[in-house]
C-alpha positions as CSV (number, residue, x, y, z in Angstrom):
1,M,-18.5,9.5,31.4
2,A,-16.7,6.9,29.4
3,M,-13.0,7.3,28.8
4,K,-11.8,7.7,25.3
5,R,-10.1,4.7,23.7
6,N,-6.5,5.2,22.7
7,V,-6.2,3.8,19.2
8,C,-2.5,3.3,18.2
9,V,-2.1,3.1,14.4
10,V,1.3,1.9,13.2
11,I,2.3,2.9,9.6
12,T,5.5,1.3,8.2
13,A,5.5,2.3,4.5
14,R,4.3,4.9,2.0
15,P,1.4,2.7,0.5
16,S,0.2,1.8,4.0
17,Y,-0.5,5.5,4.7
18,S,-2.8,5.8,1.7
19,R,-4.4,2.5,2.7
20,I,-5.5,3.9,6.1
21,R,-5.6,7.7,5.8
22,S,-9.3,8.2,5.7
23,A,-9.6,6.0,8.8
24,L,-6.9,8.2,10.5
25,E,-9.0,11.3,9.8
26,A,-12.2,9.7,11.1
27,I,-10.5,8.4,14.3
28,K,-9.0,11.8,14.9
29,Q,-12.4,13.4,14.7
30,H,-14.4,10.8,16.6
31,P,-15.5,12.0,20.1
32,D,-14.8,8.6,21.7
33,L,-11.4,8.0,20.3
34,T,-7.9,9.4,20.7
35,L,-5.5,8.7,17.8
36,Q,-1.9,7.7,18.6
37,L,0.1,7.7,15.4
38,V,3.4,5.7,15.1
39,V,5.4,6.0,11.9
40,A,8.2,3.5,11.2
41,A,10.4,1.7,8.7
42,S,10.6,3.0,5.1
43,A,7.9,5.7,5.8
44,L,10.7,7.6,7.5
45,L,13.4,7.3,4.8
46,D,14.2,9.9,2.3
47,R,14.8,7.5,-0.6
48,Y,11.3,6.2,-0.2
49,G,9.7,9.7,-0.1
50,R,9.5,10.5,3.6
51,A,5.8,9.7,4.0
52,D,6.0,11.1,7.6
53,H,6.5,14.6,6.1
54,V,3.4,14.1,4.0
55,M,1.4,13.1,7.1
56,E,2.5,16.1,9.1
57,K,1.7,18.5,6.2
58,E,-1.8,16.9,6.1
59,G,-2.4,17.8,9.8
60,F,-1.5,14.6,11.6
61,T,0.7,14.6,14.8
62,I,3.2,11.8,14.9
63,D,3.5,10.5,18.4
64,R,6.6,8.2,17.8
65,R,9.0,7.5,15.0
66,V,10.6,4.0,14.9
67,Y,13.8,3.7,12.8
68,M,14.2,0.0,12.0
69,I,15.3,-0.6,8.4
70,L,18.7,-2.1,7.9
71,E,20.5,-1.4,4.6
72,G,20.6,-4.2,2.0
73,E,17.1,-4.9,0.9
74,N,17.4,-8.7,1.0
75,P,15.8,-11.5,3.1
76,I,18.4,-11.2,5.9
77,T,17.9,-7.5,6.4
78,S,14.1,-7.9,6.1
79,A,14.2,-10.5,9.0
80,K,16.6,-8.3,11.1
81,S,14.6,-5.1,10.4
82,T,11.5,-6.9,11.7
83,G,13.3,-8.0,14.8
84,L,14.6,-4.5,15.4
85,G,11.1,-3.1,15.0
86,L,9.7,-5.6,17.5
87,A,12.2,-4.4,20.1
88,E,11.6,-0.7,19.4
89,L,7.8,-1.0,19.3
90,A,7.7,-2.7,22.7
91,T,9.1,0.5,24.2
92,V,6.7,2.6,22.1
93,F,3.6,0.6,23.3
94,S,4.9,0.7,26.9
95,D,5.1,4.5,26.7
96,L,1.9,5.2,24.9
97,Q,-0.3,2.6,26.7
98,P,-2.8,2.1,23.8
99,D,-6.1,0.4,24.4
100,V,-6.0,-1.1,20.9
101,V,-3.3,-1.3,18.2
102,V,-4.2,-1.2,14.5
103,T,-1.9,-2.7,11.8
104,I,-2.4,-2.5,8.1
105,A,-2.2,-5.2,5.3
106,D,0.7,-7.4,4.8
107,R,4.1,-5.8,4.5
108,F,6.9,-7.7,6.3
109,E,7.3,-5.0,9.0
110,T,3.7,-5.5,10.1
111,M,4.8,-8.7,11.7
112,A,6.7,-6.6,14.3
113,T,3.6,-4.7,15.2
114,A,1.4,-7.8,15.4
115,V,3.8,-9.9,17.5
116,C,4.6,-7.0,19.8
117,A,0.9,-6.2,20.5
118,A,0.1,-9.9,21.0
119,Y,3.0,-10.5,23.5
120,M,2.1,-7.3,25.4
121,N,-1.6,-8.3,25.7
122,I,-2.8,-5.3,23.7
123,P,-5.9,-6.0,21.5
124,L,-4.9,-6.0,17.9
125,V,-7.0,-4.9,14.9
126,H,-5.9,-6.1,11.5
127,V,-7.1,-4.1,8.4
128,Q,-7.2,-5.8,5.0
129,G,-6.7,-9.4,6.1
130,G,-8.2,-12.5,4.3
131,E,-6.9,-11.6,0.9
132,I,-4.8,-13.8,-1.4
133,T,-1.5,-12.7,-3.2
134,G,1.9,-14.0,-4.1
135,S,5.3,-13.6,-2.4
136,I,6.0,-13.4,1.4
137,D,2.9,-11.1,1.8
138,E,0.7,-14.2,1.8
139,K,2.4,-15.7,4.8
140,V,2.6,-12.3,6.7
141,R,-1.0,-11.5,6.1
142,H,-2.4,-14.8,7.4
143,A,0.1,-14.8,10.3
144,V,-1.1,-11.4,11.4
145,T,-4.7,-12.6,11.1
146,K,-4.0,-15.3,13.6
147,L,-2.3,-12.8,16.0
148,A,-5.2,-10.3,15.6
149,D,-8.3,-10.1,17.8
150,T,-10.5,-8.1,15.4
151,H,-10.6,-8.0,11.6
152,F,-11.6,-5.1,9.3
153,V,-11.6,-6.7,5.9
154,S,-12.2,-5.2,2.5
155,T,-14.5,-7.7,0.8
156,P,-17.1,-10.4,1.6
157,K,-14.7,-13.0,0.2
158,A,-12.0,-11.9,2.5
159,A,-14.4,-12.1,5.4
160,E,-15.2,-15.7,4.4
161,R,-11.5,-16.7,4.3
162,V,-10.8,-15.1,7.7
163,I,-13.7,-17.0,9.3
164,R,-12.6,-20.3,7.6
165,M,-9.2,-19.7,9.3
166,G,-11.0,-20.2,12.6
167,E,-11.6,-16.5,13.6
168,R,-14.9,-15.7,15.4
169,P,-17.5,-14.4,12.9
170,D,-18.6,-11.7,15.3
171,R,-15.1,-10.2,15.2
172,V,-14.9,-10.0,11.4
173,H,-16.3,-6.8,9.9
174,V,-16.6,-6.0,6.2
175,T,-15.6,-2.3,6.1
176,G,-14.3,-1.9,2.5
177,C,-10.9,-0.6,1.9
178,P,-10.0,3.0,3.1
179,S,-8.0,3.6,0.0
180,I,-11.2,3.6,-2.0
181,D,-12.4,6.5,0.2
182,L,-9.3,8.4,-1.0
183,A,-10.0,7.6,-4.6
184,K,-13.6,8.7,-4.4
185,Q,-12.6,12.0,-2.7
186,A,-9.8,12.6,-5.2
187,I,-12.2,12.3,-8.1
188,E,-15.0,14.4,-6.5
189,H,-12.6,17.1,-5.2
190,P,-9.4,17.1,-7.3
191,T,-6.4,18.7,-5.6
192,L,-3.9,18.5,-8.5
193,S,-3.8,20.1,-12.0
194,I,-1.9,17.5,-14.0
195,E,-0.2,20.3,-15.9
196,S,1.4,21.4,-12.7
197,L,2.7,18.0,-11.7
198,F,6.4,18.6,-12.4
199,E,6.4,22.0,-10.7
200,R,4.8,20.6,-7.6
201,Y,6.9,17.4,-7.2
202,G,10.1,17.9,-9.1
203,G,11.4,14.3,-9.6
204,V,14.2,13.3,-12.1
205,G,14.1,13.3,-15.9
206,S,12.8,15.4,-18.8
207,R,9.6,17.3,-18.6
208,F,7.0,16.7,-21.2
209,D,3.3,17.3,-22.1
210,V,1.1,15.0,-20.1
211,T,-2.2,16.4,-21.3
212,K,-2.3,14.1,-24.3
213,G,-1.9,10.9,-22.4
214,Y,0.7,9.1,-20.4
215,L,1.5,5.8,-18.7
216,V,2.3,5.2,-15.0
217,V,4.8,2.6,-13.9
218,M,5.0,1.2,-10.3
219,Q,6.9,-2.1,-10.1
220,H,8.2,-3.6,-6.9
221,P,10.5,-6.6,-6.4
222,V,8.9,-9.9,-5.6
223,T,10.4,-11.1,-2.3
224,T,10.3,-14.8,-3.2
225,E,12.0,-14.0,-6.5
226,Y,14.3,-11.2,-5.2
227,E,17.4,-12.5,-7.0
228,Q,15.7,-11.9,-10.3
229,S,14.5,-8.3,-9.5
230,R,17.0,-6.6,-11.7
231,R,16.1,-8.8,-14.7
232,H,12.4,-8.2,-14.1
233,I,12.7,-4.5,-14.0
234,E,15.0,-4.4,-17.1
235,E,12.3,-6.1,-19.2
236,T,9.8,-3.4,-18.2
237,L,12.4,-0.7,-18.8
238,H,13.1,-2.0,-22.3
239,A,9.3,-2.2,-23.1
240,I,8.7,1.4,-21.9
241,R,11.7,2.7,-23.8
242,E,10.5,1.0,-27.0
243,L,7.0,2.2,-26.7
244,N,8.3,5.8,-26.4
245,R,5.1,7.1,-24.7
246,P,5.2,9.8,-21.9
247,T,5.7,7.8,-18.7
248,L,5.6,8.7,-15.0
249,W,7.7,6.1,-13.1
250,F,7.4,5.7,-9.3
251,W,10.2,4.3,-7.1
252,P,9.8,0.7,-5.6
253,N,9.1,-0.3,-2.0
254,V,11.8,-1.3,0.5
255,D,11.3,-5.1,-0.1
256,A,13.9,-7.8,-0.5
257,G,15.2,-7.2,-4.0
258,S,14.5,-3.5,-4.1
259,D,18.2,-2.8,-4.4
260,G,18.3,-4.8,-7.6
261,T,15.2,-3.0,-8.9
262,S,16.6,0.5,-8.0
263,T,20.1,-0.3,-9.4
264,G,18.5,-1.6,-12.6
265,I,16.6,1.6,-13.0
266,R,19.6,3.8,-12.3
267,A,21.9,1.9,-14.6
268,F,19.3,1.9,-17.4
269,R,18.8,5.6,-16.9
270,E,22.6,6.2,-17.3
271,N,23.0,4.0,-20.4
272,H,19.9,5.1,-22.4
273,H,18.4,8.4,-23.5
274,L,14.9,8.5,-21.9
275,P,13.4,11.8,-22.7
276,H,9.8,10.4,-22.3
277,I,10.2,9.0,-18.7
278,H,10.1,11.1,-15.5
279,F,10.8,9.4,-12.1
280,F,9.2,10.3,-8.8
281,K,9.8,9.1,-5.2
282,N,6.5,10.0,-3.6
283,M,3.5,12.4,-3.7
284,R,0.4,13.1,-1.7
285,P,-2.0,10.2,-1.9
286,E,-4.8,12.4,-3.4
287,D,-2.4,13.7,-6.0
288,F,-1.2,10.2,-6.9
289,I,-4.8,9.1,-7.3
290,Q,-5.3,12.0,-9.8
291,V,-2.2,10.8,-11.7
292,L,-3.7,7.3,-11.9
293,H,-7.2,8.6,-12.8
294,H,-5.9,10.6,-15.8
295,S,-3.4,8.0,-17.0
296,Q,-3.9,5.7,-20.0
297,C,-2.6,2.7,-18.1
298,L,-0.9,1.6,-15.0
299,V,2.0,-0.8,-15.5
300,G,3.8,-2.9,-12.9
301,N,2.7,-5.1,-9.9
302,S,1.4,-2.7,-7.2
303,S,-1.8,-3.5,-5.4
304,V,-3.0,0.0,-6.3
305,G,-3.8,-1.5,-9.7
306,I,-6.0,-4.1,-8.1
307,R,-7.7,-1.8,-5.6
308,E,-7.9,1.9,-6.4
309,C,-7.7,1.4,-10.2
310,A,-10.7,-0.9,-10.2
311,F,-12.7,1.9,-8.6
312,L,-11.2,4.5,-11.0
313,G,-11.7,2.3,-14.1
314,T,-8.0,2.8,-15.0
315,P,-6.6,0.0,-17.3
316,V,-3.9,-2.0,-15.6
317,I,-1.1,-4.3,-16.8
318,N,-0.2,-6.6,-13.8
319,I,3.3,-8.1,-14.3
320,G,4.4,-11.3,-12.7
321,S,3.3,-13.1,-9.5
322,R,3.2,-10.4,-6.8
323,Q,-0.6,-10.1,-6.9
324,N,-1.4,-13.7,-7.6
325,G,-4.9,-14.7,-6.4
326,R,-6.0,-11.3,-5.3
327,D,-9.7,-10.5,-6.1
328,R,-9.6,-8.2,-9.2
329,G,-11.9,-6.4,-11.6
330,E,-12.0,-6.5,-15.4
331,N,-9.6,-3.6,-15.7
332,V,-6.6,-5.9,-14.9
333,L,-4.6,-7.8,-17.6
334,D,-2.1,-10.3,-16.2
335,I,1.1,-11.0,-18.0
336,G,4.6,-12.3,-17.6
337,Y,7.9,-10.4,-17.6
338,H,8.8,-10.5,-21.3
339,R,9.1,-7.1,-22.9
340,K,7.2,-8.0,-26.0
341,D,4.2,-9.2,-23.9
342,I,4.4,-6.0,-21.9
343,I,4.3,-3.8,-25.1
344,E,1.4,-5.8,-26.6
345,A,-0.6,-5.6,-23.4
346,I,-0.1,-1.9,-22.9
347,E,-1.2,-1.2,-26.5
348,K,-4.3,-3.4,-26.0
349,Q,-5.3,-1.6,-22.7
350,I,-4.8,1.8,-24.2
351,A,-7.0,0.9,-27.2
352,T,-9.6,-0.4,-24.8
353,G,-9.6,2.8,-22.7
354,K,-11.4,3.4,-19.4
355,Y,-13.3,0.6,-17.7
356,P,-16.6,1.1,-15.7
357,S,-16.0,1.8,-12.1
358,D,-16.0,-1.3,-9.9
359,S,-16.9,-1.2,-6.2
360,L,-15.2,-4.6,-5.5
361,Y,-13.1,-3.0,-2.7
362,G,-15.7,-0.6,-1.3
363,T,-17.8,2.4,-2.1
364,G,-15.9,5.2,-0.2
365,D,-17.0,5.1,3.4
366,A,-14.5,2.6,4.9
367,G,-12.7,5.0,7.1
368,Q,-15.8,6.3,8.9
369,T,-17.0,2.7,9.3
370,I,-13.8,1.7,10.9
371,A,-13.9,4.7,13.3
372,N,-17.5,3.9,14.2
373,L,-16.6,0.3,15.1
374,L,-13.5,1.0,17.2
375,P,-15.3,2.4,20.3
376,H,-17.5,-0.7,20.6
377,I,-15.4,-3.7,19.6
378,D,-14.6,-6.3,22.3
379,L,-11.1,-5.7,23.7
380,S,-10.7,-9.3,24.9
381,I,-7.4,-10.9,23.8
382,E,-8.6,-14.5,24.3
383,K,-8.4,-16.6,21.1
384,R,-10.0,-19.9,20.4
385,L,-10.4,-21.8,17.1
386,T,-14.1,-21.8,16.0
387,F,-13.9,-25.3,14.4
């Protein structure tokens, strides 16, 4: 009888959980796999919504927690946090003895997972490689691709890019994006009544009627432009204030510059009366999908606007360079940081309304596809360029 493979999935941030959750469920239920769940970095921090608490409430057992984020949210602390994560994960992997490690996407902390697995001769699977964006994410993503042994990519174009980087075609699998599984499930089996949003999640700010339409804002700092993060967020704040539409605003990620973004939001909130804006730290992934699905428009620079919102048909205003080059659907309107442009773009997207659903990033079965591949992939760690 074959031994089960120990699959260690490392989650370092709130969005990474939603990006992989359906795969976690499928791995947990697969008869040939044992899930080892490691939660690290901002996913453990209260000011970023304690994603680890959400995971436990949803039935996952966390095998290890790795505290690695240094205060400051700047390039120095990002580099040092990655180094700290590398040191801590070495101990975790030594304890857990995984057969394979899975790392997700392109956040700076994923470098620690990738380098650690590679140096410890543990086969590494990279989910969502081969994509193109702006900021430091571009470097991290492609570096992790070169450290990884197997690639589960979201789109055929991403697969082409990974192969052109010299990776073996037989180790590149187009699985779709697991976040689309979540979007499909949330639409088919809604878990949240929008009217009960404030009662369920609290948050900060006035409560208002969301049944007649609302905006969602999720804007993160751009790590390569981190010194301008406060100015960038203030332009969006002024635009949303001037529009005076009901708005649900979600807290930024723990990237370099997030301190400027967060400070900008807090200062603006203190100095302006904002009865139409309510702020949230975090919510269950399915509930967040429901919020996006029923919204009139998503504003900001989150990849959720490129991925899940394409499937949902939700109109998106993508601000700035963070998502430069990423494959996108017709629902996305790209603009700069000026408040007048933001206002005009939002009004245009609201007038346009819902877009047709786009399956660019998958059809809703990525998690099961990933789980079905994991028992059979080659666990060799030998790498050779293919050109």
